[in-house]
N, C-alpha and C positions, 0 to 999 in steps of 0.2 A: 506494497500499498504506501501512500507518498500523503506526504504531512506538512503542514508547513514548516520550516524550522526555525534556529531561533533570529535569523538574518532578517525570516518572513517571504523565503526562497520555496518551495517544493520540491521535498525530498527525501529520501526513504530512510524510516527510521533506523536508527542505530542505538541500540542501550546495553551500557554496560553493569553488572546487578552484586553488590558484594553482600553475602549473607555472615552472620557470627549468631552464635549460640550459646547459652554458656549457662550450667545448672551444677548448684549446692545442693547436695541435700546430706540429710541430721537424722539417721534412725532413733526411735523416740522408746518409751516402754508401750506396754500392752498391744505390739503389733503394728503401731504408727512410726510414721515416718514424715520429717516435713522438706519441702523444698525449694528454692527460690529461684526460677528462670527468667533468663533474660533473650529476648530478639529482636535482634537491629539488621536492618536493613537499609541498603543506600545503591538506588537506581538513579545511575547517571542516563542521560537522552537528547540528542540532539534536538527531539521534542518536546517544548514548555512543561509540557500538561503530562509527561511522562515523566518530567523530575522529582524527584521526589525521598523522603527519605522517612523509618517509621521504624520506631524503641516498641517494645512491648512489654511488660516486666508480669511475670506471674507466680502465686504465693502458692505451692499444695501442698494437703495435706491427705494424706494418702493410708487409709487403713486395710494392711493383709490379713485374710482370714483362713 
């Protein structure tokens, strides 16, 4: 597909996506575990609407039976 780029010219879309995921977990009593997670996405594009970054932080409490 053809899109308007940063200069307003018609151009094929070119993206570079970088992803990172990190988790740390700690076992707890009574078959529980607590985990903290981070996910980061950096998408660089020559089409401005597709140029973005995203940061997601998650806390998980897991019970194993």
